[in-house]
C-alpha positions in Angstrom: -13.9 -26.4 -78.8 -16.5 -29.1 -78.5 -13.9 -31.4 -76.8 -13.2 -28.8 -74.1 -16.9 -28.2 -73.7 -17.5 -32.0 -73.2 -14.6 -32.2 -70.7 -16.0 -29.3 -68.7 -19.4 -31.0 -68.5 -17.8 -34.3 -67.5 -15.8 -32.6 -64.7 -19.0 -30.9 -63.4 -20.9 -34.1 -63.4 -18.1 -36.1 -61.7 -17.6 -33.4 -59.1 -21.3 -33.2 -58.2 -21.5 -36.9 -57.6 -23.0 -38.3 -54.4 -20.8 -37.7 -51.3 -21.0 -40.2 -48.6 -21.4 -38.6 -45.1 -18.5 -39.2 -42.7 -19.1 -40.7 -39.3 -18.6 -38.2 -36.5 -17.5 -39.4 -33.1 -20.2 -38.0 -30.8 -18.9 -39.7 -27.7 -17.6 -36.7 -25.8 -16.8 -37.3 -22.2 -19.4 -35.9 -19.8 -16.6 -35.3 -17.3 -14.8 -32.7 -19.4 -16.0 -29.3 -18.6 -14.7 -26.0 -19.9 -12.5 -24.3 -17.3 -11.5 -20.7 -17.7 -7.8 -20.3 -17.1 -7.1 -18.0 -14.2 -4.0 -15.9 -14.3 -2.0 -16.0 -11.0 -1.3 -12.8 -9.1 2.2 -12.8 -10.5 1.0 -13.3 -14.1 -1.4 -10.3 -13.7 1.4 -8.2 -12.1 3.8 -9.1 -14.9 1.3 -8.2 -17.6 0.8 -4.8 -15.8 4.6 -4.3 -15.5 5.0 -5.1 -19.2 2.4 -2.4 -20.2 4.0 0.1 -17.7 7.4 -0.6 -19.2 6.2 -0.2 -22.7 5.0 3.3 -21.8 8.2 4.0 -19.9 10.3 2.8 -22.8 8.5 5.3 -25.1 9.0 8.2 -22.6 12.7 7.4 -22.2 13.2 7.0 -26.0 11.3 10.3 -26.7 13.2 12.2 -24.0 10.0 12.9 -22.1 9.5 13.3 -18.3 9.9 9.8 -16.7 7.4 10.3 -13.9 7.5 8.4 -10.6 8.4 4.8 -9.8 5.3 2.6 -9.9 5.1 1.2 -6.4 2.9 -1.7 -7.5 6.1 -3.2 -8.9 7.1 -4.0 -5.3 4.3 -6.6 -5.2 6.7 -8.8 -7.2 8.0 -9.9 -3.7 4.5 -10.9 -2.5 2.4 -11.9 -5.5 1.4 -15.6 -5.7 3.1 -17.4 -8.5 1.3 -20.0 -10.7 3.7 -22.5 -9.3 4.8 -21.5 -5.8 7.9 -23.8 -6.0 9.2 -21.2 -8.5 9.5 -18.6 -5.8 13.0 -19.7 -4.9 16.2 -17.8 -4.1 17.0 -17.4 -7.8 13.6 -15.8 -8.5 13.9 -13.5 -5.5 17.4 -12.4 -6.6 16.3 -11.6 -10.1 13.2 -9.8 -8.8 15.4 -7.7 -6.6 17.7 -6.9 -9.5 14.7 -5.9 -11.6 13.3 -3.6 -8.9 16.7 -2.0 -8.2 17.1 -1.3 -12.0 13.6 0.1 -12.2 14.2 2.4 -9.1 17.5 3.6 -10.6 15.6 4.8 -13.7 13.8 7.3 -11.5 16.7 8.1 -9.2 19.2 8.6 -12.0 17.3 9.7 -15.1 20.4 10.7 -17.0 21.2 7.0 -17.3 17.6 5.9 -17.6 18.2 3.9 -20.8 21.0 1.8 -19.2 19.0 1.1 -16.0 15.9 0.3 -18.1 17.8 -2.3 -20.2 19.4 -3.7 -17.0 15.8 -4.3 -15.7 14.9 -6.1 -19.0 18.1 -8.2 -18.6 16.9 -9.3 -15.2 13.5 -10.3 -16.6 15.1 -12.3 -19.4 17.6 -14.0 -17.2 14.8 -15.1 -14.8 12.5 -16.2 -17.7 15.4 -18.2 -19.3 15.5 -20.3 -16.1 11.8 -20.4 -15.2 9.3 -19.7 -17.9 10.7 -19.0 -21.4 7.4 -18.3 -23.2 7.4 -14.5 -22.9 11.1 -13.9 -23.7 10.6 -12.8 -27.4 7.9 -10.3 -26.1 10.2 -9.1 -23.3 13.1 -8.5 -25.7 11.0 -6.1 -27.7 11.2 -3.7 -24.7 14.9 -3.1 -25.0 15.9 0.4 -25.9 18.4 0.2 -28.8 
């Protein structure tokens, strides 16, 4: 018992020893300024389309009234991209396929699930070639 008591006191004394302060590099460049990242028009539009499609997915899955085609989706043809060089023929083709699939949901609600998933396919195909980051998030929209 005394031995364990002495070992405990020894460990406390050793752990409370003097700690030498570390040198901190305080030479931060004056030129570096915090810049807030600004989403492009396309990024903002895609965020809104994602939210709209989450809601639509739930309505389709629950057998609820689908509503009307959100016309702001058509801005996909005009919205400025983060990198305008990405607005090529491939992007335009996939955007067209996405819009057509979305419109078919409202025109042919009996096959809404199929049309919805076709729209998600177009998103993923485009993002596989352009900007892969959101693919796992987009895949969550599929209706199983």
